[in-house]
C-alpha positions in Angstrom: -13.4 16.7 -16.0 -10.7 15.8 -18.4 -10.6 12.5 -20.2 -7.7 10.1 -19.6 -6.2 8.1 -22.4 -4.4 4.8 -21.7 -1.7 3.7 -24.1 -1.8 0.0 -23.3 -1.1 -3.5 -24.4 2.3 -3.7 -22.6 0.9 -6.1 -21.4 -2.9 -6.3 -21.6 -3.4 -7.4 -18.0 -1.4 -4.5 -16.8 -3.5 -2.2 -18.9 -6.7 -3.7 -17.4 -5.1 -3.3 -13.9 -4.5 0.4 -14.4 -8.1 1.0 -15.6 -9.5 -1.0 -12.6 -7.4 1.1 -10.2 -8.5 4.4 -11.8 -12.1 3.3 -11.1 -11.4 2.1 -7.5 -9.4 5.2 -6.7 -12.2 7.6 -7.8 -14.6 8.7 -5.1 -18.1 8.3 -6.6 -21.7 8.0 -5.8 -23.0 7.2 -9.3 -21.6 6.1 -12.7 -21.5 9.7 -13.9 -19.0 10.7 -11.2 -16.3 8.6 -12.9 -13.8 10.1 -15.3 -13.9 9.3 -19.0 -11.2 6.8 -19.9 -10.3 5.8 -23.5 -7.9 2.9 -24.1 -5.8 1.8 -27.0 -4.5 -1.6 -26.0 -2.0 -2.7 -28.6 -0.1 -5.9 -27.6 1.8 -5.7 -31.0 3.9 -2.9 -29.7 7.5 -4.2 -29.8 9.1 -5.2 -26.5 10.6 -2.2 -24.7 13.3 -4.0 -22.8 14.5 -5.9 -25.9 15.0 -2.6 -27.8 16.8 -0.9 -24.9 19.1 -3.9 -24.6 19.8 -3.8 -28.4 17.8 -7.0 -29.1 14.6 -5.9 -30.8 12.8 -3.3 -33.0 12.0 0.3 -31.9 8.6 0.5 -30.1 8.4 4.3 -30.4 6.3 4.5 -33.6 3.6 2.2 -32.2 3.5 3.9 -28.8 3.3 7.4 -30.4 0.5 6.1 -32.7 -1.3 4.9 -29.6 -0.9 8.2 -27.8 -2.2 10.1 -30.9 -5.1 7.8 -31.1 -6.3 8.3 -27.5 -5.8 12.1 -27.9 -7.9 12.0 -31.1 -10.6 10.3 -29.0 -10.6 13.2 -26.6 -7.9 12.4 -24.0 -6.2 15.4 -22.4 -4.2 13.2 -19.9 -2.1 10.2 -21.2 -1.0 7.3 -19.0 1.3 4.5 -20.1 1.0 1.4 -17.9 4.5 0.2 -18.7 7.5 1.4 -16.6 10.1 0.5 -19.2 8.2 2.5 -21.8 9.0 5.7 -19.9 12.5 5.6 -21.5 10.5 7.0 -24.4 8.4 9.5 -22.4 9.9 12.6 -24.0 9.3 11.2 -27.5 5.6 10.5 -26.7 5.2 13.9 -25.0 6.6 15.8 -28.0 4.2 13.9 -30.3 1.0 15.0 -28.5 -0.4 18.2 -26.9 -1.9 16.3 -24.0 -0.1 15.8 -20.7 1.8 12.5 -20.5 2.2 11.4 -16.9 5.6 10.1 -15.8 5.4 7.1 -13.5 8.9 7.3 -12.1 8.5 11.0 -11.1 5.2 10.2 -9.5 6.6 7.3 -7.5 9.5 9.4 -6.3 7.1 12.1 -5.2 5.1 9.5 -3.3 8.3 8.3 -1.4 9.9 11.7 -0.8 10.5 12.3 2.9 9.1 8.9 3.9 12.1 6.5 3.3 15.8 6.7 2.8 16.3 3.4 1.0 14.0 1.6 -1.4 14.1 -1.7 -3.2 13.2 -1.8 -6.9 11.7 -4.8 -8.8 11.7 -3.9 -12.5 12.7 -5.2 -15.9 16.3 -5.3 -16.9 15.4 -2.6 -19.5 14.1 -0.3 -16.8 17.2 -0.9 -14.7 19.4 -0.1 -17.7 17.7 3.2 -18.2 18.4 4.4 -14.6 15.2 6.4 -14.6 14.0 5.2 -11.2 17.4 5.7 -9.6 17.7 9.2 -11.0 14.1 10.2 -9.9 14.6 8.8 -6.5 18.1 10.3 -6.0 16.6 13.7 -6.8 14.4 13.4 -3.7 17.1 11.9 -1.5 16.2 8.2 -1.7 18.8 5.5 -2.3 17.8 2.6 -4.6 18.8 -1.1 -4.1 18.2 -3.7 -6.8 18.5 -7.5 -7.0 21.9 -9.1 -7.7 22.5 -10.7 -11.0 20.8 -14.1 -10.4 18.0 -12.3 -8.5 17.4 -10.0 -11.5 17.2 -13.1 -13.8 14.5 -14.5 -11.5 12.6 -11.2 -11.6 12.7 -11.3 -15.5 11.6 -14.9 -15.4 8.7 -14.0 -13.2 7.6 -11.2 -15.6 8.2 -12.9 -18.9 7.8 -16.6 -18.3 5.3 -16.0 -15.4 2.9 -13.1 -15.7 3.1 -12.5 -19.4 2.7 -16.2 -20.1 -0.3 -16.5 -17.7 1.6 -18.5 -15.0 0.7 -16.3 -12.0 1.6 -18.8 -9.3 5.0 -19.5 -10.8 5.7 -15.8 -11.1 4.9 -15.2 -7.4 7.2 -18.0 -6.4 10.0 -16.4 -8.3 9.5 -12.8 -7.3 8.5 -12.9 -3.7 11.9 -14.1 -2.5 13.5 -11.3 -4.4 11.3 -8.7 -2.7 12.2 -10.2 0.7 15.9 -10.1 -0.2 15.7 -6.4 -0.9 14.0 -5.9 2.6 16.9 -7.9 4.1 19.3 -5.5 2.5 17.7 -2.5 4.3 14.9 -1.5 1.9 12.3 0.5 3.8 9.8 0.0 1.0 9.9 -2.0 -2.3 8.7 -0.6 -5.6 6.7 -2.8 -7.8 8.4 -1.1 -10.7 7.0 -3.2 -13.5 3.2 -3.1 -14.2 3.2 -6.9 -14.1 4.6 -7.1 -10.6 1.5 -5.8 -8.8 -0.5 -8.7 -10.4 1.5 -11.2 -8.3 2.7 -9.2 -5.2 0.3 -7.3 -2.9 0.4 -5.2 0.2 1.1 -7.3 3.2 3.3 -9.9 1.3 6.4 -8.2 2.7 7.0 -6.4 6.1 7.4 -3.0 4.4 5.2 -1.1 2.0 5.0 -2.5 -1.5 4.7 0.6 -3.6 2.4 -0.3 -6.4 3.6 2.0 -9.2 0.4 1.3 -11.2 -1.7 2.4 -8.2 0.4 5.6 -7.9 -0.2 6.3 -11.6 -3.9 5.6 -11.3 -4.3 8.1 -8.5 -2.4 10.7 -10.5 -4.8 10.1 -13.4 -7.8 10.8 -11.2 -6.2 14.0 -9.8 -5.0 15.3 -13.2 -8.5 14.7 -14.7 -10.2 16.6 -11.9 -11.9 13.6 -10.4 -12.6 13.1 -6.7 -9.9 11.0 -5.1 -10.5 8.3 -2.5 -8.6 9.1 0.7 -7.5 5.5 1.2 -5.1 4.4 -1.4 -6.4 1.2 -3.2 -4.0 -1.7 -3.1 -1.7 -0.4 -0.3 -1.5 -1.6 3.3 
């Protein structure tokens, strides 16, 4: 089996969540059935949203260094558990010979033919890039996002909530925004920031909560050649 490298630290809990979901999505009978995973968790990587919005330093050098580091440790598959960081996917891919998975494309493939309209909970940086909208439009899925005040609450949930260790406060902020997307006709809601699945879970809303981290984890297992559990971990 191929080894998977995680370029993490964006943030640390999201990195740990991806690793846990890789483990839980792998069908095994013993330790040796798991795939090898190497992790470079570097929380010093500059904020991706801040850079995209013109308010912070370029995170690309640190992310590329992380990708090169995990490849040097033997990784042939690279995963980045930060949705916003995929704005720099091509830069990372060009810097290494390993396959760099693309979370937006994976989520779009998961939803193709299953829904016509999907809600998106993500950072303002991710929304600015339009990466989810483009990937979903390519498979015939319309995207709805929170209104202005709603998006401010989503950002508050991510930055003043999860990243600051205030999980309960984050949940109180973001759950109403997920429900509002459903009220606007979303047939599923994408947890399109790796912090979101830490506070929202399958069953919290009356439609599928698409855990982008879980989708990425399952792709890691498949790309590495591991055996995949039939039931998707973390989904209803």
